[in-house]
C-alpha positions as CSV (number, residue, x, y, z in Angstrom):
1,M,17.8,-26.5,-18.8
2,I,14.9,-27.4,-15.6
3,K,18.0,-26.1,-12.5
4,Q,17.5,-22.6,-14.0
5,K,13.6,-22.4,-14.5
6,R,13.7,-24.1,-10.4
7,G,15.9,-21.1,-9.8
8,M,14.0,-17.9,-11.8
9,S,10.3,-19.4,-10.1
10,G,12.4,-19.0,-7.0
11,W,13.3,-15.0,-7.5
12,I,9.8,-14.6,-8.6
13,W,8.3,-15.8,-5.6
14,I,10.8,-13.5,-3.4
15,L,10.0,-10.6,-4.8
16,I,6.0,-11.3,-5.2
17,I,6.2,-11.4,-1.1
18,L,8.9,-8.6,-1.1
19,L,6.6,-6.4,-3.4
20,V,2.9,-8.1,-1.4
21,L,4.9,-7.0,3.0
22,V,5.9,-3.3,1.0
23,I,2.1,-3.1,0.1
24,G,1.3,-4.3,3.7
25,G,3.5,-2.0,4.8
26,V,2.4,1.5,3.0
27,V,-1.1,0.2,3.4
28,A,-0.5,0.3,7.6
29,Y,0.8,3.0,8.1
30,L,-1.3,5.5,6.2
31,L,-4.3,3.3,8.5
32,L,-2.4,3.8,12.2
33,S,-1.4,7.5,10.6
34,G,-4.5,8.3,9.8
35,N,-4.7,9.1,6.4
36,G,-6.4,5.7,5.7
37,S,-9.7,7.2,4.8
38,A,-9.0,7.3,1.8
39,I,-7.8,4.0,0.9
40,L,-10.8,3.0,2.5
41,G,-13.1,5.1,1.4
42,G,-14.6,6.3,4.0
43,G,-13.9,9.6,4.2
44,N,-13.1,12.5,2.0
45,S,-9.6,13.3,1.0
46,I,-10.1,17.1,0.4
47,P,-10.0,18.9,3.5
48,Q,-12.7,21.6,4.0
49,P,-12.1,25.0,4.1
50,P,-12.3,27.4,7.2
51,A,-15.2,29.5,7.5
52,L,-15.7,32.6,6.1
53,P,-16.1,35.4,8.5
54,N,-19.5,37.5,8.9
């Protein structure tokens, strides 16, 4: 019984580590691709429309 509980906690730790790696990878990708301003809150994610001609 204790052995089974220990095995379950091992799987839970593996899943947590994989989740952290996936989230970290997505954040790193967005930061490196230039779309990270939405994550950091530093910029507006909506682009400005082009200026109207006079």
